[in-house]
C-alpha angles and dihedrals in degrees: 000000000000121000112219131183116212115201111198118204103157129241126144089314086067098043139109125211118226123171090343092306117122112209139161118268127188091210093052092043091057095042099075096090093048091049090049093050090050093052102040136044092245120208095175132087115230128205113191130204126179110195092171141331122233143152103252095238084067094054112125137171093277093054092044088052090053091053092049092047091049091052092047094048091055103042091090096049098090097255116158090215145345127230120199118196113210142160118266099232096073099016092112093056098047094043092049091051089051090049091056093050102036104028088122094053110135092214127055117264105196124192119203139180138174134232091213139022114279090245088067105078092199090069125096099228097104091043090053092049092047092051091049089053091049091053089057096040100044105033145042095230122159137199129029123324139171125223112204131147115204092191139015094269097036112102100169125164114200134204100245091219089059097042120120135196118274122266110260093223103052101010091236121151125217142173123260095243093036092245128130121229095203148322139227106240122177091347093307133101115247116191117218099172123087093211113150119220127205115242097233138091096226108146122189114259102234135169098239092201085077089204092162105079130212122222107213116202128187113189128235132171112285096014109166111214091199087076091069118092112209098185094107099028122123095179140350123231108195113191115206137218114271091270090056093255141126135179113288101170114125121269138044093328095056118113087198091064091046091052089053091051091051091049091052088054092044091241116154112239121210127186130194153225110021116169114233092201093063116089091181129059139187118263089243091061092046089057092046092053091054090074106107093217094051121111123183129216114205129220098346141128123253089254093053091049090050091048094049092051095044092051094043096053092044096046117120 
């Protein structure tokens, strides 16, 4: 019998629907394990904790810190795996942060969400929970994963550090490099990825208050850097266009001038994504990289870049 910890944080998977309004419900949030046990012949033992409930659009640094602390506090309690229920809107951010901190976890930490309330049987919440349980029951996986099915016959398991925000049109999730970590096939987890894990339990020592904040910037034509207030900024993560470029022309739209301003305020400046496979680069990127406070993240999503920076500036 497997021993599994379920950390409930809310999201659509913990919601009720009343008069066409979807809202969080403590009763619904806590009902997922009971519903699962009713539907499946369960061979696992669940412990459930509920540190808070929140719609995921209301997730902030404090709540993310509570999730991370709850995971850390329970890693040494002989669980075979941990499942974290979460809302879909910010699932990619929280799971990426967890992947940076707990990538060396020797048990699987599986994040799940739902596209509809559990009371709606057309939703994927119970499928995602079931698949997370099967990862823990039928494999010896490690690290942080995401269980999310985009369609009725899609039983994909993602590497959380490669997991990207859902498409706004069809609400489908994907991985940054378009690969799949694994699948549930015939009620068993089958790994597809060749990712190699370290055989240690070393977890990053992080201040889970996350008091140092990250300003995340995504460029667009005509973006005026004077609109950004740096008074409460612990670091800047500047995502780039797909060719790893940003505007460098002089004036208020110049990232070069903004980098200088950050350097004067001793604010670390991160850029992403740079492509490792490219031996050549545009002259604009060459000039950006000349900034002595600029650090680059390679081949990663905007969420992973944000997570890396947030953890780095809040590490003890």
